[in-house]
C-alpha positions, 0 to 999 in steps of 0.5 A: 416457508423459505428463509431468505438471508444474506450470504456472508462474503469470503474474507482473505484480509480480515479487518483485524489484520488490516488494522495490525498492518496500519498500526505497525506501519505507523509505529515503524514510521515513528520509530524511524523518525519519519514525517507524519504518515497516512496509510491505507490498506486495500483488499484484493478487490481494491476496497479500503479496509483501513485508512489512518492519517497521522496528525499533521499529514497533508490532506492529499496523502490519503489519495496518494497512499491509495493510488500507490496501493491501487497501482500495486494491486492493478499491476501485481507488483510493488509500486517501486518495481512499477516505477523502475520498469516504466521509468522510460515509458511515460506514455504507458504510465499516463495511459495506466493512470487514465485507465484507472481514473487516476488511481495509479501512482507509480512511486515507492510506497505501494506494497502487496500483501502476500499469503504464504502461497504467494497470492496477493490478498491486498495492498498497503499504500503509504504517503507522507515522507520520501517515497523510499521511507514510505515503502520502508514503513509499509514493508515493516507493517506487512511483516508485523502482520505475518504476511509477505510484502512485495517487494520483500525488502526496502531499497538500500539507503532508504534512510537517506532518501529526501523529499 
């Protein structure tokens, strides 16, 4: 008799780690006095592992957070770096947005989740306050989970960013 069973998939980003990232990101936002945030954690395949939206966070924030994370994964760099590299290339930005069915938001707040060997195992995206503040909270969340964020540090003066 042959037994048929479903093989489990390998997981580089366990649910518990994704939840830790999301919770720590929201806690960092609260501690810094940020506006209500939405955070999404994607695995390396771009699938949502966790999405949390604080009370009062706008109804488009989930899509924006996912677009920041998806863009970071798709380009292999944090979304602030994407913005900085492509700021003088709007046609290329538009082409990437079209190629990704609109899942590309090139502003700070999309941070890669990297293992000790440097490989990206996912991304976190945050939306709700000024983009530099969103990125600060994301970086704090990644660090709290014991992973290395990319970019590794928030931009200088993130506290002074405004909408």
